[in-house]
Every structure is written in structure tokens, then in C-alpha cells.
C-alpha positions in Angstrom: 0.0 0.0 0.0 1.8 3.1 -1.3 1.1 6.3 0.6 3.0 9.5 -0.4 1.3 12.0 1.9 -0.1 11.4 5.4 -2.2 14.4 6.6 -2.7 14.7 10.4 -5.4 17.1 11.6 -9.0 18.0 11.6 -12.1 17.6 9.3 -15.3 19.6 9.6 -18.5 20.3 7.8 -18.6 23.9 6.6 -21.8 25.9 6.6 -21.1 28.5 4.0 -23.1 31.8 3.7 -22.5 34.6 1.2 -23.3 38.2 2.3 -22.9 41.6 0.7 -20.9 42.9 3.7 -20.3 41.8 7.2 -22.7 43.2 9.8 -21.8 46.0 12.2 -22.8 45.9 15.9 -26.6 45.4 16.3 -27.0 45.1 12.5 -28.8 42.4 10.6 -27.8 41.3 7.1 -29.5 38.9 4.8 -27.5 36.2 2.8 -27.0 36.7 -0.9 -26.5 32.9 -1.3 -26.5 29.8 0.9 -26.3 28.3 3.3 -24.3 25.6 1.6 -23.1 22.5 3.5 -19.6 21.6 2.3 -17.0 19.2 3.6 -14.0 21.1 4.9 -11.4 21.5 7.6 -7.9 22.7 6.9 -6.1 19.4 7.1 -8.9 17.5 5.3 -8.7 20.1 2.5 -4.9 19.4 2.1 -5.6 15.7 1.9 -8.1 16.3 -0.9 -5.9 18.8 -2.6 -2.9 16.5 -2.9 -5.2 13.6 -4.0 -6.5 15.8 -6.8 -2.9 16.5 -8.0 -2.4 12.8 -8.3 -0.6 12.0 -5.1 -1.6 9.0 -2.9 -2.8 10.7 0.3 -4.3 9.5 3.5 -6.0 11.4 6.3 -5.6 10.8 10.1 -8.4 12.4 12.1 -11.8 11.9 13.5 -15.5 12.3 12.6 -18.7 11.5 14.4 -21.1 8.8 13.2 -23.7 11.4 12.3 -25.0 12.7 9.0 -22.3 15.4 8.9 -19.6 12.8 9.4 -21.0 10.7 6.6 -20.8 13.6 4.2 -17.1 14.1 5.1 -16.4 10.4 4.7 -18.2 10.2 1.4 -16.2 13.1 0.1 -12.9 11.5 1.0 -13.9 8.3 -0.7 -15.0 10.2 -3.8 -11.7 12.1 -4.0 -9.6 8.9 -3.6 -8.2 9.8 -0.1 -7.1 6.8 1.9 -9.3 6.7 5.1 -7.7 3.9 7.0 -6.5 6.5 9.5 -9.9 8.1 9.9 -11.7 7.2 13.1 -15.5 7.3 13.4 -16.6 8.0 16.9 -19.8 6.3 18.0 -22.4 8.8 19.0 -19.8 11.5 18.2 -20.8 15.0 16.9 -18.8 15.9 13.8 -17.1 19.3 13.9 -18.8 22.1 12.1 -17.9 25.6 11.1 -20.0 28.6 10.0 -18.1 30.4 7.2 -19.5 33.8 6.2 -18.0 35.3 3.0 -18.5 38.9 1.8 -18.4 40.3 -1.7 -14.6 40.9 -1.5 -14.0 37.2 -0.8 -13.0 37.8 2.8 -14.4 35.5 5.4 -15.2 35.1 9.0 -15.2 31.6 10.5 -17.2 30.5 13.6 -16.0 27.1 14.8 -18.9 25.2 16.5 -16.5 22.5 17.8 -17.1 18.8 17.7 -15.2 15.6 17.0 -12.3 16.4 14.6 -8.8 15.5 15.6 -6.9 12.6 17.1 -6.5 13.0 20.9 -4.2 10.1 21.8 -1.1 8.9 20.1 -2.3 5.3 20.5 -5.0 6.1 17.9 -2.5 6.7 15.1 -2.3 4.0 12.4 1.3 2.9 12.5 1.4 1.2 9.1 0.3 4.4 7.3 3.0 6.5 8.9 5.9 4.1 8.5 5.8 4.2 4.7 5.0 7.9 3.8 7.2 10.2 1.9 5.8 13.3 3.5 4.0 13.9 6.8 1.8 17.0 6.9 0.8 18.0 10.4 -2.0 20.6 10.8 -4.1 20.8 13.9 -2.6 18.4 16.4 -1.8 18.0 20.1 1.9 18.0 20.8 2.2 14.4 22.0 0.2 13.2 19.0 2.3 15.2 16.5 5.6 14.1 18.1 4.5 10.4 18.0 3.5 10.7 14.4 6.9 12.3 13.6 8.8 9.5 15.4 6.8 6.9 13.4 7.5 8.6 10.1 11.0 9.9 10.8 13.8 8.5 8.6 11.9 8.2 5.4 9.5 11.2 5.5 9.8 14.9 5.2 7.9 16.7 8.0 5.7 19.6 7.0 4.0 21.6 9.8 1.2 24.0 9.4 -0.2 24.8 12.9 -2.9 27.2 11.6 -4.4 30.2 13.3 -5.6 28.7 16.5 -2.5 26.6 17.3 -0.1 29.4 16.2 -1.5 31.5 19.1 -0.1 28.9 21.5 3.4 30.3 20.7 6.8 28.9 20.2 7.2 27.7 23.8 4.3 25.2 23.4 5.0 24.3 19.7 8.8 24.4 19.9 9.2 20.6 20.2 7.3 20.0 17.0 8.9 22.9 15.2 12.4 21.7 16.1 11.7 18.5 14.1 10.1 20.2 11.1 11.6 20.3 7.6 9.0 22.8 6.3 7.0 25.2 8.5 4.1 26.8 6.7 2.5 30.0 8.2 0.6 33.0 7.0 2.0 36.5 7.9 -0.5 36.8 10.8 0.3 33.3 12.1 4.0 34.1 12.0 3.5 37.1 14.2 1.2 35.2 16.6 3.7 32.3 16.8 6.8 34.4 17.5 5.3 37.5 19.0 7.6 39.5 16.7 6.4 42.2 14.3 9.4 42.1 11.9 9.4 39.0 9.6 13.2 38.7 9.7 13.2 38.6 13.5 10.5 36.0 13.5 12.4 33.8 11.0 15.6 34.0 13.1 13.7 33.0 16.2 12.2 30.0 14.4 15.6 28.9 13.0 17.0 28.9 16.5 14.5 26.3 17.4 15.8 24.0 14.6 13.3 24.3 11.8 15.0 23.8 8.4 12.7 25.9 6.1 10.0 28.4 6.6 7.3 29.2 4.1 5.3 32.4 4.6 2.1 33.0 2.6 1.3 36.7 2.1 -2.1 36.7 0.3 -2.1 39.1 -2.7 1.7 39.6 -2.3 2.6 36.0 -2.9 4.8 33.7 -0.9 8.3 33.4 0.5 10.6 30.6 1.4 13.4 31.1 4.0 16.1 28.4 4.4 18.7 27.8 7.1 21.5 28.4 4.7 20.4 32.0 4.5 18.7 31.8 1.1 15.4 33.6 0.5 13.0 33.1 -2.4 10.0 35.3 -3.0 7.4 34.7 -5.7 4.5 37.1 -6.4 0.9 35.9 -6.4 -1.1 35.4 -9.6 -3.8 37.9 -10.2 -7.2 36.4 -9.3 -10.5 38.0 -8.4 -11.5 36.4 -5.1 -15.0 34.9 -4.6 -14.1 33.1 -1.4 -10.6 33.0 0.1 -11.5 30.1 2.4 -9.0 27.2 1.7 -6.5 29.3 -0.2 -3.7 28.4 2.2 -4.7 24.7 2.0 -4.6 24.8 -1.8 -1.2 26.4 -1.6 0.0 23.7 0.7 -1.2 21.0 -1.6 0.6 22.6 -4.6 3.8 23.1 -2.7 3.7 19.5 -1.4 3.2 18.2 -4.9 6.2 20.2 -6.0 8.4 18.9 -3.3 7.6 15.3 -4.2 8.2 16.1 -7.9 11.5 17.6 -6.8 10.9 21.0 -8.4 13.1 23.9 -7.6 12.0 26.2 -4.7 10.9 29.0 -7.0 8.8 26.6 -9.0 7.3 25.1 -5.8 6.2 28.5 -4.7 4.8 29.3 -8.1 2.7 26.1 -8.1 1.5 26.8 -4.6 0.5 30.3 -5.6 -1.3 29.0 -8.7 -3.3 26.5 -6.6 -4.3 29.3 -4.2 -5.3 31.6 -7.0 -7.5 28.9 -8.5 -9.0 27.9 -5.2 -10.5 31.3 -4.5 -12.6 31.5 -7.7 -15.7 29.8 -6.2 -17.6 29.5 -2.9 -16.2 26.8 -0.6 -12.7 25.7 0.2 -12.6 22.8 -2.3 -15.0 23.9 -5.1 -12.2 25.2 -7.4 -9.2 23.5 -5.8 -7.5 22.2 -9.0 -6.7 18.8 -10.3 -3.4 18.3 -12.1 -4.9 18.9 -15.6 -6.4 22.2 -14.6 -3.2 23.2 -12.8 -1.0 22.5 -15.8 -3.4 24.5 -18.1 -3.3 27.4 -15.7 0.5 27.4 -15.6 0.7 27.2 -19.4 -1.6 30.2 -19.7 0.5 32.2 -17.3 3.7 31.0 -19.1 5.2 29.3 -16.1 7.5 26.6 -17.4 8.8 24.0 -15.0 12.1 22.2 -14.9 
């Protein structure tokens, strides 16, 4: 059983609503569209995104045995994601999020909680982790993340994307995982939350002191950057794209960058592919609706005259 990418984190069902603009205090707004019920969750989106790009991916997380969990499960199966690491909790309530998107494509997310992530390291499926080429860790408790790394270490690259909530825990709590990370992926805001530094260069230095090898920073309309321990820095601008919904842009970037790593593309090309996936992902409502497959990605890159190799 070949697994190229193991994704550890959470899955959720997104309730997506489109509004003209976000309400002010004591104001009521009516939806322009929705609500739509769509499978999501940052880590789950990455598992789906890598599968669409032709990689053999598996997901390690939890769902409840309710109707919402069934929708997430069915979506994984449809997308070809290996679900042997997915735990269905009896009488569990699957995690849900309310995602409100305005006309500019900006969004506000309300997490309703629920069953989403693995809580004990004993719940990890060892045989999945012992054969992977890349381990992607998103939302994860420290002991679970470290155990997953120890199972995959030796043959797998470790890719860590703590996301907005976990980044707020800071370097002290996340340092043990960061120290064993080959690629750390954060947005500009997450970088500041994680390091409590305003200047990007100071944040990067602090993270390198913990032992991380490479740091990827996504900067929205400005593009993305890659910092490496050898002192190199690569910056690639974003592709122009009119946003409909920016939910999942970072997850699409991660999927594209992971694909590039496993295809052994040069760093600049890896950032370009990540940026391309993000630009394509924001064109429709929902985190996965326009997340590209490999055919669509190659067509997009050809149109933009991005030539690989």
C-alpha cells in the first residue's frame, strides 16, 4: 500500500453563507446565497488537494457517526483519499464551522466545535505513517504530533502548518514539534502570533533557532516566501485572481507546494505552483470547489507562461 502524503489534523463540515458585507454591531444582514453544507477542515482540504494533484494521500483524524460525518467520509472516498487513519466515533458529533463570506471574498469563521482531531497517540495507524514520503501536520496535540513524527522519521519529510488557533499557543508550546520540522508553513499573521515578533526577519531568526530547516510564509495578494537555514530567501508574487471566497487558499497552496516537493521542483517553481493553486481555489464558494486537479493546474500554468524544470 503506497502512501505518499499522510495528513494529520481535523475535518469539519462547513456551513457557507455569502453576504454583501459583514454586519456591524446590532445590525442584521441577509444572505446573498447559501447556506451551503460543504466538507472542509484545513487538514482535510490538504488531503483532498494533494489527491486531486495525483498524489496518494491518507487522512488521520476523527469524525462522528452522524450525517455530517457521513458527508465528510463520502467526500474522502469520492476524492480517492485513503481513510484507514480516519476514526469514526460512536455517538460523536462531527465538527462544524460557519463560514461567512463577503463580496470581497474575505471570510469570518465561527467554529462550532465537535469531533475532529486525534486525541491520543495510540489512535495513530502505525502502518500508514511508516511508509509515507511526507507527513503533513496541521491541527494536532503536541504528543500526537511528536509520536507521528517518530513513526515517520527517517523516510519522511515533516511539514508543519499549525494554523491560526495553534499558532496562538506560541513557540514555547509548539517548539518541540517545530524543532523536528523540515518545512514550517504559516501566514503572515500566524507568523506574528507564533513568534510575538512584528518584523518578519526577526520571526524567521527565532524559528531557525528552534531548529526548523525551512519556513514558508504566505502573504495573500503579495505571494509567498521561502526562507532556508542556509540564508537563502526566495519570493514569488501571487497570480492575479478575483476572489469569490478565500477560504481554503492556504490549504490549496500547501497541496501545490507538497506536490512540487515530491516532484523535486526547484523552490521558485514550488512557490509558483503553490501560488497557482491558491489563485485557482478562491474562484468559487467553498474551500474545495475550485481547488485544482493536475490537468487544470497545468493548463493554468501554461496560460501564465510558467514553465517547469
